N, C-alpha and C positions, 0 to 999 in steps of 0.2 A: 930657090924653090920655084920661082916663076920662069927661070931660064933666061933672065936678062943679063946682058954683059955688065961686069962690074963698073965699067966706065960710065954707062948710062945711069946706074944707081947713084954713084958718087956725084955725077954732074947734077942730077935732079935734086939731090939732097943739098948740095952747095947752092944751087940756084934758089931754092925755097928759103934758105937762110938769108941770102942777099935780099930777097923780096921783102921778107919781114923786117930786116934791118932798114931798108929803104923807107918803109912806112911805119916805123916804130913810134914815131911821134903821134900817130893816130890811135894807138891802142888805148890810152886812157880815155880819149874822147868817145871811141866806139863802145867801150865798156860803160861809160856814163849814159850814152844814148840807149844802150840795151837795157839798163836798169830803170831808167826813167820812162822809157817807151817800149815795154816788152812786146807790144803788138807790131812794132815796125819791122818790116823786112829790109833787104839791102837797098831797095829803091827809095823808100821813105827815109831811111837812115842817111842816104847820100844827100837828100834835100836838107835834112836837119844839119848835117855837117856844113853844108854851104851857107844856109841862112843864119844859123845860130853861132857857128864857130868860124865862119869865113874860110873854110877849107874846100878848095876846088879839087874834087876827086871824082874819077869816073866810077859809075855804079858797078862796073865789072871788078874794079879793084876792091870796093867795099864788099862785094859778094865773096871774093876770094879770101879777104882778111877775116870775114866772119867764119869761114871754114877752117882757116889755119889756126885761129885763136880760140876756136870752140865757143864763139859768142852765142850760138844758138842755145847753149845751156843756160846762159844768163837770161835769154829772152823767153824761156819757157815759164809760163805762168802757172802757178799751182793754186788750186781752189783752197780757200781757208778751211780749217776744220770747223765743222758745224757747231754752233753755239748750243748751250743747253736748251734755249727756247726753240731753236730749229729742231733739235732732237725730239722735243715734246710734240711739236706740230706734226712731224713725220710719223711719230708713233700713234698719234690720235687719228690720223687719216681724215676721212670725210667729216668726222665729228667736230673738227675745228671750225667748220662753217655752221655756226649756231643758227644763223638766220634761216638757212635752208631747211632746218628741222622744225621750224615753228609753223603751227597750223593757223594761228591767228596773231596779228601784230597790232597792239594798241597804238594810238596816235603818237605817244611820246616815249615809246619803249625802245625803238631802234633808230640809230643814226648811222649815216655813211660818211666816209671821208676818203680823200686821196689827194695827191699833188697833181697840179697841171702847170705846164709852162705857158707863160704869157709873154708876148712880144710887145714892146713899146718903143717910143722914140723912133717912129717910122720903121719899126722892125729891126733896129740896130742893137737894141738892148733886150735882155730877157730877165724875167723874175718868175718866182714860183708862188702859186696861190694854193692854199689848203683850206677849203671850206668844210663845215660839218653840217650835213643836211638831214632833216628828219625823214624817215621812211614814208610815213603816212601823210604827215602835214606839209612836207616839202620845205619847211622853214629852215633858213640858214641860221642856226643857233650861234655860230661863231665862225671866225675865219682869221687867217693871218697871211701876210705876203712878205717875201724876202728874196734875197739874191740866191739862196741855196735851199734845196729841199732837204733839210736836215732835222735832227731831233729837236733843236732849239725852236725851230719854226713850228714843228708839230706840237710841241708842248705849249707853245704860245697860243696856237689855234684852239687846243683843247681847253686851256684855261678860260678863254673867251667863251667857248661853247658851253661848258658846264655851268658857267654863271647864267648864260641865257636860258639854258634848259631848266634850271631851278626857278628862275624868274617867271617862266611860263607854266609852271606847275608840274614839271617833270621831276622824277626821282633819279638820283645818281645810282644808288645801290640797286643792283640788278639790271640796270639799263644795258643795252648792247651797242657796242661800237664795231661796225663792220668795215673792213678794208682789205687790201691785197697783202701779199707777203713781202712788201718792200722792206729793205733792211732797217729802215727807221722804225717801222711798226713791229719789228721783231727784236728791237734793242731792249736792253734791260731797263733803261730809263723810261721808255714808253710803257712797257708792260708793268713795271713796278708802280708807276704813277696811277695807271688805270685800275689794275687788278687789286693791288694791295692797299693803296692809299684811298682810292675813290670807290672801291668795291664795284667796279664796272666790269661787265663781261666783255671779252675781246673775241670777235669773230673774224676768221680769215677766209678770204676767197681762195678757192682751189685752182681756178683756171684764169687768174689774172682779171683783166677788165671785163671779160664775159661773165664773171661771177659778181661783178659790181656795176650792173647796168644803170642803176639810179645815178651814180656819179658820172658815168660816161654821158648819160642823157643831159645832166645838168651842165657839164662842161661844154658839150656840143652847142646847146642853145645859148649859153651865156657868152661864149666867144663869138658866135655869129652875130648875135644881137648887139654886142658892144665892141665889135672889132675896130671901128673907126675911132671911138673914144679912147680905147686902150692904146691904139697906135699913136694918137695925138699927144699922149702924156709924154712930156720931155724928160722927166726925172722920176726916180722911185717915189719921191714924195708926192708928185703929181699923180702918179699911178695909184698910190694909196688913197688919195682923195677921190679919184674916179671910182675905185672899187667900193669905197664906203657909200658913195651915192647910188651906184648901180645895185649893190646888194640890198641897200635900203629899199630901193624901188622894187626889187625882186620880192622882198618879204612883204611889203605893205601894199603894193599896187598890182603887180603882175598876176593876171588871172591864170589859173591852171584848170584844164578840163577835168582832171582827176579829182579836183576839189569842188566840182560843181560850178566851174568858172568863177571861183573865188580866189582871192589872194591868200597866201599862207597865214598871214596874221589874222585875217578875217576868219579863216577856218579855225584857228586855235581859240580865238575868242568865243566861237560858237560852242566850244566844248564845255565851257563853264556856265553855270546857271545865270551869272551876271553878265555873260558875254553878249 
């Protein structure tokens, strides 16, 4: 059809077979890299072969083997099917941001939360902090820190926060917890715990961090003010001790202009007749 001589066709076909036979030992390794690192192209795959599997191969060889063995198909990432919670959020549209629809917010009615990465041990280690902060009172009702920003950490922070919220006179039923659409906050464990078991309303940001400015403001100030102390913590246990002391300071002593230059705890106490 192409008008090529038969000799050219058979030479090319035989040459490709020899090429694949020459590098056949690389096929299982390339398939493994493609599955474990679907975002890697031939250059990063070449580095992975060298550093992990001690295979010295030119990147042009890897590029060609990707084409010959169809490894691009293995590297194609497919978006997971949306969960039931995701479908509900999409269907609800802007209504999922309950906070944005409120005309007035009482001091203990709305709290915000999110994860933030903390660097410690002179920046060589990282951990994740999840505090839960009052909208009006700025009080940190609870928090948790761990090596991963996962559901276990989120539920630990919520357990701490709801105890603090009740101790300070807040009500769980009907309270609103606002956060972004992180996969943790759309998990069945999180939603079931808050909505069904604790009767709390869950509010979702529509535009990420820009819809959760209170948390971004808290994280920005907290990291800047405590950067050296966080960096000096050598272990996760030391970091935990630093956070306990600094969040305690934040709640009991740090003055906020929005609270009339009072600390969050002082402000909350002023809400009760005996305060």
